[in-house]
C-alpha positions as CSV (number, residue, x, y, z in Angstrom):
1,M,31.4,34.0,-4.7
2,Q,30.7,30.7,-3.1
3,R,33.7,28.8,-1.8
4,E,34.6,25.6,-3.5
5,A,34.7,22.4,-1.4
6,D,38.5,22.1,-1.7
7,D,39.2,25.7,-0.9
8,P,41.3,26.3,2.2
9,P,39.3,27.6,5.3
10,G,39.3,31.3,5.8
11,L,42.1,32.6,8.1
12,T,42.3,36.0,9.8
13,V,45.9,36.9,10.8
14,L,47.4,39.4,13.3
15,L,51.1,40.4,12.7
16,V,53.1,41.2,15.9
17,D,56.7,42.5,15.7
18,D,58.4,45.6,17.0
19,E,60.2,46.1,13.7
20,P,58.1,47.7,10.9
21,P,60.2,46.1,8.1
22,V,59.6,42.7,9.5
23,R,55.8,43.3,9.6
24,A,56.0,44.6,6.0
25,A,57.9,41.5,4.9
26,L,55.3,39.2,6.6
27,R,52.5,41.1,5.0
28,Q,54.1,40.9,1.6
29,A,54.8,37.2,1.9
30,L,51.1,36.6,2.5
31,V,49.9,38.5,-0.6
32,G,48.1,36.1,-2.9
33,Q,47.1,33.6,-0.2
34,R,43.6,32.5,-0.9
35,D,41.0,33.4,1.7
36,L,43.5,35.0,4.1
37,T,43.0,38.4,5.7
38,V,45.5,40.4,7.7
39,V,43.2,42.0,10.2
40,G,45.8,44.1,12.0
41,E,49.4,44.7,13.2
42,A,50.9,45.4,16.6
43,G,54.4,46.8,17.3
44,D,54.7,45.8,20.9
45,G,53.3,43.3,23.4
46,L,50.8,45.5,25.1
47,A,49.3,46.5,21.7
48,A,49.3,42.8,20.8
49,I,47.2,41.8,23.8
50,V,44.6,44.5,23.1
51,A,44.5,43.5,19.4
52,I,44.0,39.8,20.2
53,E,41.2,40.7,22.5
54,E,39.5,43.0,20.1
55,L,40.1,41.4,16.7
56,R,40.0,37.7,17.8
57,P,42.2,36.5,14.9
58,D,42.5,32.9,14.0
59,L,46.3,33.1,13.8
60,V,49.0,35.4,15.4
61,L,52.5,35.7,13.9
62,L,54.2,36.6,17.1
63,D,57.6,37.9,17.8
64,V,59.4,36.6,20.9
65,Q,61.6,39.5,21.9
66,M,60.0,42.9,22.1
67,P,60.6,45.9,24.3
68,G,58.6,46.0,27.5
69,C,56.5,43.0,27.0
70,D,57.7,39.9,25.1
71,G,55.7,37.2,23.2
72,F,55.5,35.0,26.2
73,D,54.0,37.8,28.3
74,V,51.4,38.2,25.6
75,L,50.4,34.5,25.7
76,A,50.3,34.7,29.6
77,Q,47.7,37.5,29.4
78,V,45.4,36.0,26.8
79,D,42.5,33.8,28.2
80,A,43.6,30.2,27.4
81,Q,40.1,29.5,26.0
82,A,40.4,32.4,23.6
83,L,44.0,31.7,22.6
84,P,44.4,31.9,18.8
85,I,46.7,29.7,16.8
86,V,50.2,31.1,17.4
87,V,53.2,30.9,15.1
88,F,56.3,32.4,16.7
89,V,58.6,34.5,14.5
90,T,61.9,34.6,16.3
91,A,65.6,35.3,15.8
92,Y,66.4,33.2,18.8
93,E,67.1,29.7,17.8
94,Q,67.2,28.3,21.4
95,Y,63.5,29.0,21.8
96,A,62.5,27.5,18.4
97,L,64.7,24.5,18.0
98,R,64.5,23.2,21.5
99,A,60.9,23.8,22.3
100,F,58.6,24.6,19.3
101,E,59.2,21.4,17.3
102,A,57.9,19.4,20.2
103,H,54.5,21.0,20.1
104,A,51.7,21.7,17.6
105,I,52.7,25.4,17.5
106,D,55.0,26.2,14.6
107,Y,57.8,28.7,14.5
108,V,59.6,30.7,11.8
109,L,63.2,31.6,12.3
110,K,64.4,35.1,11.3
111,P,65.5,35.9,8.7
112,F,62.7,33.9,7.1
113,D,62.0,33.0,3.5
114,D,58.5,33.0,2.1
115,A,58.4,29.2,1.7
116,R,59.1,28.6,5.4
117,L,56.4,31.2,6.4
118,L,53.8,29.7,4.0
119,A,54.5,26.2,5.4
120,A,53.6,27.6,8.8
121,I,50.5,29.1,7.3
122,A,49.5,25.8,5.8
123,R,49.8,24.1,9.2
124,A,47.6,26.8,10.7
125,R,45.0,26.1,7.9
126,Q,45.1,22.4,8.9
127,W,44.3,23.2,12.5
128,L,41.4,25.5,11.4
129,G,40.2,22.9,8.9
130,R,39.8,20.4,11.7
131,R,37.7,23.0,13.5
132,T,40.1,22.7,16.4
133,I,42.8,24.9,17.9
134,P,46.0,23.8,19.6
135,D,45.4,22.9,23.2
136,P,46.8,25.8,25.2
137,N,48.0,23.5,27.8
138,R,50.6,22.2,25.4
139,L,52.3,25.5,25.5
140,S,53.0,25.1,29.2
141,P,56.2,22.9,28.9
142,M,57.5,25.4,26.3
143,L,56.8,28.4,28.5
144,A,58.3,26.7,31.5
145,D,61.5,25.9,29.6
146,V,61.9,29.5,28.5
147,A,60.9,30.9,31.9
148,A,63.4,28.7,33.8
149,G,65.9,30.9,35.4
150,R,64.1,34.0,34.3
151,R,62.5,36.0,37.1
152,R,59.5,38.3,36.8
153,D,60.7,41.8,36.4
154,R,57.4,43.4,35.4
155,F,53.6,42.9,35.6
156,I,51.0,43.6,33.0
157,V,47.9,45.0,34.6
158,K,44.7,46.7,33.5
159,H,44.3,50.2,35.0
160,A,41.8,52.9,34.2
161,G,40.7,50.9,31.1
162,R,44.2,50.5,29.7
163,L,47.1,48.1,30.0
164,R,50.0,49.2,32.0
165,L,53.4,47.8,32.7
166,V,54.4,47.8,36.4
167,P,58.0,47.1,37.2
168,A,58.4,44.5,40.0
169,A,61.0,46.8,41.6
170,E,58.1,49.3,42.3
171,V,55.8,46.8,44.0
172,H,55.8,47.2,47.9
173,W,53.8,44.1,48.7
174,I,51.4,41.5,47.2
175,E,48.1,40.4,48.7
176,A,46.2,37.3,47.9
177,R,42.5,37.6,46.9
178,G,41.3,34.2,45.9
179,N,42.6,33.4,42.4
180,Y,43.8,37.0,42.1
181,V,46.4,39.2,43.8
182,H,46.6,42.8,44.6
183,L,49.9,44.5,43.8
184,H,50.4,47.4,46.2
185,H,52.2,50.3,44.5
186,A,52.8,54.0,45.1
187,D,50.1,54.8,42.5
188,G,47.5,52.5,44.1
189,T,46.5,48.8,44.0
190,F,46.5,46.8,40.8
191,L,44.6,43.6,40.3
192,L,46.4,40.7,38.7
193,R,44.7,37.5,37.6
194,E,47.2,34.9,39.2
195,T,47.3,33.0,42.4
196,I,49.8,34.0,45.0
197,A,51.3,30.5,45.1
198,A,52.0,30.5,41.4
199,L,53.3,34.1,41.5
200,A,55.7,33.3,44.3
201,T,57.6,30.9,42.2
202,T,58.4,33.6,39.5
203,L,59.6,36.4,41.8
204,D,63.2,37.3,42.6
205,P,64.0,35.6,45.9
206,A,66.6,38.2,46.7
207,R,63.9,41.0,46.7
208,F,60.6,39.2,47.5
209,V,59.7,36.8,50.3
210,R,56.5,35.2,51.2
211,V,55.5,36.1,54.8
212,H,52.0,34.8,55.1
213,R,49.8,32.4,53.1
214,S,48.1,35.6,51.8
215,A,51.1,38.0,51.5
216,I,54.5,38.6,49.9
217,V,56.6,41.6,50.7
218,A,59.5,43.4,49.0
219,L,62.3,43.2,51.6
220,P,63.7,46.7,50.9
221,E,60.2,48.1,51.8
222,V,60.2,46.6,55.3
223,V,61.3,49.0,58.1
224,E,60.2,47.3,61.2
225,R,59.2,43.8,62.4
226,E,56.9,43.9,65.5
227,R,55.1,41.6,67.9
228,L,51.4,42.4,68.2
229,P,49.2,41.9,71.3
230,G,48.2,38.3,71.5
231,G,51.5,37.0,70.2
232,D,51.0,37.6,66.5
233,H,53.8,39.2,64.4
234,A,53.7,41.8,61.6
235,M,55.8,44.1,59.5
236,R,55.6,47.8,58.9
237,L,56.5,49.0,55.5
238,R,57.8,52.3,54.3
239,N,54.4,53.3,53.0
240,G,52.9,52.8,56.4
241,A,51.1,49.4,55.5
242,T,51.1,46.7,58.1
243,V,51.5,43.1,56.7
244,P,51.0,40.0,58.9
245,L,54.0,37.6,59.4
246,G,52.8,34.0,59.7
247,R,54.5,31.6,62.1
248,A,55.5,29.2,59.3
249,F,57.2,32.0,57.4
250,R,59.1,33.8,60.2
251,A,62.4,31.9,59.9
252,E,62.8,32.5,56.2
253,F,61.8,36.2,56.5
254,D,64.2,36.8,59.4
255,A,67.1,35.2,57.6
256,K,66.5,37.2,54.4
257,W,65.7,40.5,56.1
258,R,68.9,40.5,58.1
259,G,70.8,40.0,54.8
260,V,69.3,43.0,53.1
């Protein structure tokens, strides 16, 4: 059947929430929507990242608080150029009322009613109808607000073809590799797509300290600070690794290491 000129544009939707009853309620509310297809569901953040990459939905109805990996972690892992339209579905008013209304990304506050959800769907259709998507850069202030005061306690990495959560407390040290970093861990080295400068601002300063322009160490992993031939300095870690200690970083490292 050919679509009429005034028909709404087609919309593919992914539902992401760790509570099956909420996903069921979302799906039920969308029944009867013209030219809308729910292409999948995800019950946690890691599954959501995989589903977004594989299904490429137009719209994601995304929970904020989920075990292991929350909605903000999901957004951080999706390529900005491939970011779908996102409507947050959240029970946390401080995220929605303070931040979401200031941006072109809508929110639905739990417990939601069908009318509020359908209003968000209508806004998503408007974006799609203009053949544009929200500028992912407009999410940055919102993410910064939410992240303020919250330290990185885990990393999401790809390992052996699968996504894996790596607790920050298990990372021995971090090594810069251009626009990427290597997380050194007891199970090996994990690649993370992030610069060391950006990553340094998100880590717990009581545990991690930058010791070189290309290195961050976990203070509890340091067993010895040594002077190398030629005047350079380095640290030896519990796992046997040797990490350089740059001149510009020595004072901060010494002050923090003495306090551990």
